[in-house]
SEFI-12295 format. One line per 3 residues: number of its first residue (from 1); their letters; for each residue x, y, z of C-alpha. Coordinates in pm, whole numbers, plus 50000, padded with zeros to 5 digits. Last residue first. Layout:
N
NUM	A	X/Y/Z; ...
END
This chain:
353
353	CSL	42437/49540/57016; 42217/49465/56716; 42270/49432/56340
350	NNG	42551/49182/56349; 42520/49066/55986; 42462/49236/55652
347	PAV	42187/49484/55563; 42145/49348/55208; 42153/49611/54935
344	GLI	41892/49782/54715; 41930/50139/54839; 41567/50154/54955
341	QTF	41610/49814/55120; 41923/49937/55293; 41719/50230/55427
338	RQY	41441/50012/55568; 41686/49775/55735; 41871/50069/55888
335	ANV	41549/50228/56013; 41442/49904/56180; 41785/49860/56336
332	RSQ	41775/50210/56488; 41432/50150/56641; 41547/49808/56759
329	VQA	41828/49967/56958; 41585/50209/57120; 41352/49925/57214
326	PNR	41643/49720/57349; 41731/49980/57614; 41993/49855/57861
323	GNC	42005/49503/57715; 42375/49503/57630; 42345/49826/57429
320	ELS	42122/50131/57487; 42264/50377/57739; 42637/50305/57722
317	GNI	42601/50214/57357; 42493/50559/57241; 42701/50645/56935
314	SRI	42981/50388/56933; 42751/50107/57048; 42498/50192/56777
311	TEG	42774/50179/56516; 42872/49840/56656; 42525/49704/56588
308	FGA	42556/49800/56221; 42823/49541/56155; 43182/49458/56245
305	GNV	43254/49417/55872; 43561/49638/55847; 43388/49906/55636
302	MAN	43085/49935/55865; 43251/49928/56205; 43533/50141/56075
299	HPT	43292/50421/55988; 43114/50388/56323; 43449/50450/56491
296	MTG	43582/50167/56705; 43563/50033/57061; 43232/50182/57168
293	PGN	43139/50448/57425; 43228/50721/57174; 43468/50581/56915
290	QTM	43497/50914/56733; 43667/50997/56402; 43453/50914/56099
287	WYW	43103/50913/56243; 43170/51208/56472; 43305/51417/56185
284	IGT	43016/51302/55962; 42768/51442/56212; 42966/51763/56253
281	KWA	42983/51804/55876; 42606/51764/55844; 42550/52058/56078
278	ISA	42815/52261/55899; 42638/52200/55565; 42298/52289/55712
275	DNQ	42414/52620/55862; 42202/52770/56143; 42185/52489/56400
272	VLY	42553/52395/56384; 42654/52760/56348; 42509/52816/56697
269	PNR	42823/52664/56848; 43019/52982/56764; 43290/53020/57027
266	LLD	43369/52650/57054; 43256/52598/56695; 43554/52785/56554
263	IGL	43558/52614/56212; 43859/52433/56059; 43673/52102/56046
260	ADG	43900/51910/56281; 43939/52199/56525; 43566/52266/56517
257	AAK	43481/51903/56589; 43723/51892/56882; 43604/52221/57034
254	YNF	43235/52138/56987; 43303/51800/57145; 43483/51962/57440
251	NWS	43197/52207/57494; 42939/51931/57531; 42684/51828/57262
248	LQI	42659/51726/56895; 42309/51596/56824; 42414/51341/56559
245	PGR	42213/51514/56283; 42251/51866/56424; 42251/52010/56771
242	GYY	42268/51887/57129; 42338/52150/57392; 42660/52350/57410
239	AAQ	42538/52703/57475; 42410/52673/57836; 42735/52769/58010
236	GAP	42812/53054/57773; 42983/53093/57438; 43330/53100/57599
233	CGY	43276/52766/57776; 43608/52669/57936; 43928/52667/57727
230	PQN	44130/52478/57989; 43862/52206/58018; 43759/52149/58378
227	YDC	43471/52387/58313; 43281/52108/58138; 42969/52276/57999
224	YHP	42694/52040/57883; 42472/52060/58192; 42331/52407/58126
221	YNA	42126/52279/57828; 41968/51978/57996; 41652/52162/58105
218	TNQ	41600/52252/57739; 41488/51898/57661; 41426/51923/57286
215	EVI	41784/51901/57167; 41829/52103/56850; 41759/52044/56480
212	YVL	41464/51810/56528; 41274/51669/56228; 41544/51464/56059
209	GGT	41343/51145/56124; 41320/51192/56499; 41660/51358/56518
206	EHN	41877/51096/56688; 41691/50801/56539; 41707/50924/56180
203	VNA	42074/51016/56225; 42139/50657/56332; 41960/50532/56021
200	LFA	42138/50791/55804; 42482/50671/55912; 42389/50305/55870
197	AAE	42235/50364/55527; 42545/50549/55407; 42766/50270/55544
194	QKR	42555/50000/55380; 42564/50188/55050; 42942/50207/55059
191	VTD	42972/49845/55162; 42754/49732/54870; 42947/49947/54620
188	SGT	43265/49782/54740; 43513/49937/54979; 43535/50296/55099
185	KAF	43337/50583/54947; 43059/50618/55204; 43291/50847/55404
182	ASY	43649/50811/55281; 43675/51166/55144; 43590/51327/55476
179	SSL	43516/51700/55460; 43408/51682/55095; 43093/51499/55205
176	AAV	42957/51814/55370; 42844/51960/55038; 42639/51645/54973
173	LGN	42466/51679/55309; 42390/52045/55258; 42257/51967/54911
170	YTY	42023/51709/55063; 41885/51973/55296; 41829/51927/55667
167	FSN	41682/52271/55739; 41360/52179/55556; 41270/51960/55853
164	RSP	41212/51603/55743; 40868/51448/55701; 40939/51216/55406
161	FMQ	41286/51123/55532; 41393/50797/55366; 41199/50868/55047
158	NFQ	41349/51218/55032; 41698/51069/55057; 41612/50815/54787
155	AES	41501/51095/54554; 41814/51295/54635; 42028/50998/54543
152	VVF	42220/50799/54804; 42553/50660/54682; 42702/51011/54682
149	EGG	42866/51088/54351; 43211/50984/54242; 43543/51135/54324
146	GGP	43846/50930/54408; 43954/50576/54325; 44226/50697/54093
143	PPG	44250/51077/54094; 44085/51264/53807; 44331/51448/53586
140	GNC	44497/51780/53658; 44843/51637/53606; 44969/51688/53960
137	TYP	44657/51563/54134; 44546/51662/54484; 44280/51455/54661
134	SWF	44191/51595/54892; 44237/51932/55052; 44401/51897/55393
131	WTS	44290/52070/55713; 43948/51925/55630; 44047/51616/55824
128	ITP	43964/51247/55798; 44158/51143/55489; 44447/51386/55538
125	DYG	44533/51256/55890; 44648/51562/56083; 45022/51626/56078
122	PND	45048/51923/56313; 44848/52174/56107; 44880/52495/55905
119	HTA	44566/52514/55695; 44461/52403/55345; 44730/52137/55328
116	QYY	44744/51956/54994; 44682/51583/54959; 44831/51326/54722
113	LGN	44700/50974/54668; 44887/50646/54713; 44668/50519/55000
110	TYK	44956/50580/55245; 44935/50956/55184; 45162/51155/54952
107	VID	45211/51511/55071; 45157/51862/54938; 45226/52168/55155
104	GTV	45016/52470/55059; 44929/52585/55411; 45196/52468/55654
101	YNR	45268/52120/55781; 45409/52015/56119; 45490/51646/56152
98	GAV	45264/51453/56389; 45170/51183/56138; 45409/51177/55842
95	WNP	45281/51222/55486; 45521/51095/55221; 45721/51352/55031
92	YNC	45626/51511/54699; 45741/51433/54345; 45413/51403/54162
89	SGG	45414/51189/53849; 45031/51193/53811; 44901/51095/54153
86	PDG	44892/50724/54087; 45253/50719/53963; 45289/50479/53676
83	GGG	45100/50153/53655; 45178/50096/53290; 45267/50404/53092
80	TCT	45628/50514/53083; 45944/50412/53263; 46277/50564/53351
77	GQD	46565/50355/53479; 46604/50046/53698; 46701/50240/54009
74	AWV	46802/50003/54289; 46604/50038/54613; 46741/49927/54953
71	DAN	46970/50228/54958; 46678/50456/55053; 46568/50797/54926
68	GPT	46526/50714/54557; 46250/50465/54629; 46076/50560/54957
65	ENQ	46123/50322/55249; 45780/50229/55390; 45853/49855/55383
62	TWW	46167/49671/55283; 46313/49321/55252; 46618/49308/55024
59	KAQ	46756/49460/54706; 46418/49599/54597; 46398/49694/54231
56	WNH	46287/50037/54113; 46111/50152/53796; 46118/50524/53735
53	SNY	45836/50769/53652; 45835/50916/54005; 45785/50570/54159
50	SAT	45740/50229/54000; 45769/49898/54183; 45984/49588/54150
47	MGG	46042/49276/54361; 46390/49124/54347; 46456/49122/54722
44	TYV	46135/49145/54924; 45873/49418/54929; 45613/49472/55205
41	QSS	45330/49706/55109; 45223/50002/55325; 45438/50265/55154
38	SWP	45301/50165/54815; 45510/50176/54497; 45311/50191/54175
35	TAC	45282/49864/53979; 45556/49853/53716; 45606/50127/53459
32	AAA	45660/50017/53101; 46020/50028/52991; 46159/50326/52805
29	SAP	46224/50268/52435; 46592/50264/52347; 46738/50585/52211
26	SMP	46914/50557/51879; 47284/50594/51955; 47418/50943/51962
23	LIV	47669/51067/51703; 47990/51190/51864; 48157/50860/51949
20	ALA	48069/50688/51623; 48155/51007/51443; 48498/51000/51599
17	GAV	48549/50642/51496; 48450/50718/51137; 48683/51013/51132
14	VLA	48970/50800/51264; 48900/50524/51012; 48893/50771/50724
11	VFT	49217/50930/50839; 49386/50590/50849; 49264/50504/50499
8	AVF	49390/50836/50361; 49725/50791/50533; 49764/50438/50394
5	RLR	49673/50555/50040; 49939/50828/50054; 50205/50589/50187
2	SM	50136/50342/49911; 50000/50000/50000
END
């Protein structure tokens, strides 16, 4: 080979090599996203999950360790489609109970959905507190498992309460549902309807068929002030009588309900008898968060299969259950059976307490 031809060949090889380095390879298609990571699920070595548009593989046993923030997870690269991130590729931290949050903070709850703080708060549970707006989506789309109309239509509501006081509006009830996103929206369609029927059956008993807004025995009014509480009774000793669908009473209950709902009910208890939405919210607050004399919240009793009887125990069990007042218990059961029939579902087991 001549020297000139050798040099030309060498130069051509060098240029070709340089181009091979400079020109990018055709990008490989991103893998499909695995099932979204869940903080409550246990993962063992080799299992995969998607988080923030990446697939991750567990190196060993792990639970509640966020991919990308823990050595246990190995990044398997970007992913598209598939399970993806249930909130729409949000990149926000997990919610932590007891941690202080300020208005605007966005967190990922254990159910995989995102929630935005509407008030400064010390880590209230997003699913049972109006201190968080729920659910929050990053892509503007509907959240998985969220939304949906109330399982009781207005016509069914009117059928249940043919003689109701005009104060207890259906629209007020529907407006109050936003306070607790899990209420009558947990589990199967049957469970959701059973929970709605159970709530309304107890409400029916407490208010005489949604007729009474306030407690009728006015002699009891001064008895609901517990001055042992540090905040006392700023609205007056006789201001904390029973009001609304669950007949909220006592200063400490008005304080607790108001704190959870973001409304100063301790100083303004009369809102419960003047605003239908607030009245319904206090009833749902009790249903979702209070054990009362029972061992679980009425909500948990219905979604966990304990049965309608346990909701009675949580509301007024100390006076009615275990044979104390069987007629009152049966009144609640009768209403529940009637309401489940209207909604077209079986009442389930364990109806009495």
